N, C-alpha and C positions, 0 to 999 in steps of 0.2 A: 791763209788757213782754210782748210776744208775737211769735213768728215761727214759720214752718214752714220746715224745712230737710231736705234729703236726708240720710239716715242716713250714707252713706259719706263725704260731705263733712264732716259734723260729727265723725264718729269720727276721721278723719285729722287734723283740726285739734286736737281735744282730746288726741289721742295725742302730737302734736308739742309740746304745752304741758307735758307731764309732767316733763321735766328741769328746768323752771323753777320748780317748786313746792317749797315747804317740806315736807320729808319727816319731820322729827323731831317736829314739834309740830302735830298735826292740829287743834288749837284756834286756831292762828294764822290770821289773815286771808290770809297768804301761802300757806297750803295750799289756798286757794280760787282758782278761775278767775273772772275778771271778764268779764261779758257786758253789752253795751250795743247797743241798736238806735237808730240815728239817721241821718237823711238816706237812708233806704232801704238802709242798710248795717248789718251786724252787726260789731261790734268785739269781739274776744276777746283778753284779756290774761292773762299769768301772770308772776309774779316772786317771787323769794326775797330780794329787796333787792340781791343781788350780781349777778344776771343777770336779764334780762327779755325777753319776746317779746310782740309785739302783731301781730294779723292782722286784716285787713278782708275781709269776705265779702259779696258782692253777690247770691249765689244763694239768696235767701230770699224769702218771700211772706207775705201776711196779717200785715203788720207793725203792731205797736203800739209806739211809742217808749218806752224805759225802760231800766233797768239793774238788774243783779243780781250776786251772787256765789254760788258753790257750790263745795263741796269737789271738787277736780279729779279726785282718784283715784276717789271714789265715782261721780262723773258718768261717767267713762270705763267703769267697771264695768257701769253700766246700759246705756250706749249699745252696748257690744260685744254684749250679749245680744239686742238688738232685731233685727227683720227689716230687710232692705235696702230699705226704703220710707221715705216721708216721716215726719218726727217733728214733733210740735207741742211747742214750748217756751213755757211761760206762767209767770206768777207769781201767787200767791194766798196771803194770810195768812202773809207772810214765808217762804214756801216757793217753791222752783223746782219747777214741775210739768212732768213729761215724759210725753207721751201718744203712743201709737201704737196704732191700731185700738182694741181694748177693754182695753189695758194702760195703767195709770197709776202713776207713781212720784212721790214728793215728797221733796225734799231741803231741809234748812234753809239759809237765807241769812244772811249778815252784812250790815251796812250798807254798800252799795256806795260811798257817799260817803267812806268811810274807807279805801278801797283805795289802796295806795301810788301816788303819782304817778311816772310815768316821767321821766327827766331830759330837760330841754329841749335841742333841737338848735340853739338860738340861740347866736351868738357862739362857735361851735366852729371849730377848724381843719379843713381838708379834707385827707385823705390821697389824693393824686391818683395812684392806681393802679387797674387793673381788678380787679374782684372775682375773676375767674379767676386772675390772677397772685397775688393775696393768698392764695387758698386753696391753690394749688399750692405756694407758698413755705412756708406754715405746715404744710402736710401733711408735708413732708419732715422737718421738725424736731420734730414732735409726739412721736415715741417717746422723744426725749431729754429731754423736760420731766420734772422730778422730781415725786414725790408726797410730800406731808406733810413736806417739809424744814423744819426750824426756821427757816432763812433763807427767809422767805416769797417773796422775789423769785425764787428758784429753782423755785417751783411755777407758773411762768408762762413765756411766751415774750417775749423782748425784740424790739421793732421799733426798730432803731437807724437813724435817717434822717441820713445824712451828705451832704456837698456833692454827690457824684456817684454815690452808691450807697446802697441801702437794704438793710441786713443784718437777717435774721430769725434769732434766735439762741436756743438752748436748751441746757441742760446738767443732767445728773444727777450731776455731779462725777466720773463715770467716763468720760464722753465729752462732747464739745462739738460740736453740730451747727449748721451755718450754711448758709443759702441766701441768695441775694442777687439784687437787681434793680437796673437802672439807675435813678438818680434824676434827673429832668429839672426838675421844678418845685417839689418839696416843700422846705420850710424845715427846717433841722436840728432834730432833736428825738429824744427817747427815751421809749417807753412800754412797760410790761410788762403783758401780757394774761394773766389766769389760765388754767390748763389747761382747766378746764371750758368757758370761753368759746371757747377755741381749737377744742375738739372740736365744739361746737354750731355755730360758724360754718361748718364744713365740711359740715354736714348741711343747712344752711338756704339757702345762696346758690349758685345755679348760673348766674344771669344778672346783668345789670348792676345795681349798687346804689351808693349814695353811702356813703362812709366818712368819718365825722366823729369828732373827739376833742378832749379838753382834758387837763388834769392829773388828772382824776378819772374820766372815763368815755370809752368808745368806743361809737359808735352806727353801725350799718350798716342802711341802709334802702332799699327799693325802693317801688314803688307800693302794694304790699299788705302787706308785712312790715316791721316795725321791730324790730331786735334791739339790746339794749344790755348792756354789762357794765361794772362798776366795774373800774378798773385797780388793779394792785398798787402800793402806795406804798412804794418802796424804791429802792435803787441796785443795779443788776445788776453782777456782778463784771466786772473789766476782762478781758474774754474775749480781746482781741486779743494780749495778752502770752502766751497759750497757743499761738497759731498759730506753727508753726515758720517761722523766717525763711529758713532754708536747709535743703535736704534732700540727703543724700549720694546717694541712689538714688530714682528714680521708675520704676515698672514699670507698663506697660499690660497688663492681664490680662483675658481673656474672662470676662464676668460669669457666664454660664451654667455654665461649668466650675467656678467658685468655689462657686456656690450648691449644685450637685449634690454636690461633694466635702464641703463643710461639713455639709450635711444627712446625708450618709452616715455621718460619724464622730460625730455628735452625737445619735444616736437614744437613747442612755442617759444622756449627761452633756454639759453645755453648754460646759464649758471645754476649749479645744483649743490645741494647739501647731502652728503652721504654719512649716515650714522651707523657705526658698528656697535653691536651689542653682543653679549656672550652667545646668543642663539639666532641672530638675524642681522641682515644689512638692510637699512631703510634708505630709499632714494627719494629725494624731494626737490621739486623745482623751487628756485628762489624768486620766481616771478610773483610780484606783489598783487597782480591783477587777476591771477588765475591759480588754480591748484592742480598739481600733478604729483602723484606719489605711487611708489610700488615697493614691494618688499621681497627679499630672498630669505628663506629660512635655511640657515646654515650654522653649524656649530663652530664657534671661533674660540681660540685659546686666549681670551682676554677676560679680565675680572670686572671691568666697569666699561660704561659706554664711552665712545670716542667718535668725533665727527671730522669730516673734511668738507670744506666748502671750496668749490673750484669751478672754472670754466670747463665744461664737459669736453670741449674740443681737444684740450690737452690730453685728457684720458683716452679719447677715441683715437687720436693720432698714435699714441703709444700702443694701444691694443690692436690696431689694424696692422701694425708692423711687427708685432711679436709673433713667435713661431709656436710656442707651446700651448697646451690646453689650459694650464694653470699659470698665473703670473703672481709675483710677490709684491705685496704692498707693505712698506715699512713706515713707521711713524714714531714720533716722540710725544708731541702734545698737539692738541687742536690749535689752529692758527699758526703753526710752524710748518716750514716746508716738509713735504713728504716724498717718499721714495717708491718708484715703480721699477721692477726688474724682471727681465726675461733672458736668462743665459748671459750672453755677452753684450747685452743692451740694457741700459737703464736711463731713467729720466727722474730728475728732481723737480718738483712742481711747487711754485709759490702759491699758497692758498689765498682765497678771498677771506679777509679777516672779518669775522662776525663778532658782535658784542656778546659776551657770555651772559 
């Protein structure tokens, strides 16, 4: 195998492959990046068996067909130090050889024929939504995906395809975040995508791509990039029973005022109490060792005082991802879960229970 490529192009691609490499075992073939030149194109792949990325590059010259593998972290370390001119990549004596001007580097290869195969996109269902809608929907719920929960299904996001709606759902057991789209053509189904895959999808796709899935994998691909992830095998909790069926009060509140007030009282401690009165909203830190409070004067359509005690991070996560100038706050009683809504995105938050 041999090819010449511009340093900046090669570095950008090898950098994008890093999240897909095996990090714990440098002796594993999945710590390697796969390189293949064929039909005047360079194919570059990386996978840790759970997620994978493949990219095609046409901006190469002086091509000899072949394939190789090389430790992805070590390759990036070398490429970063080279000058921003063309690089010659070659193979010799079971080594990948990297040359630029009078500099030469050699890295050991594994047998490229033993590199893991990517899943086939044959006989898969199509998720018929635009890539932009997919990314916008999963972006809103990403902060609510749990980390390292013993219930594996909570470490991912649910795509729940119903007759007329597609719900994107995540929960860390303290909050439930849901964004939704209209469903026109997709058949009913449920899949759970791991958090790592959810994060990478948002980095990779800004243009049109096909979205395919079955019970095991999801594949997203355009002309040059193919991404895949294994799905989480499990049953997501019955999230719909958490959604309040009726709310005693719904308030429309300016988002900017909320953000400013919350940030003001959480500079030292994240847990806060928000008291709603007929003519004002009072924000107080729950830190026992210091005092922080502020107030918004605003006319609210309520007859008596009501409070919410909550970790402010949950509020700020929601507010930072909402689009409108006003957001809706819905509630029944203090110390019960409350509801935040902005168009097709809403979050139910478990409060901190305070003694009355």
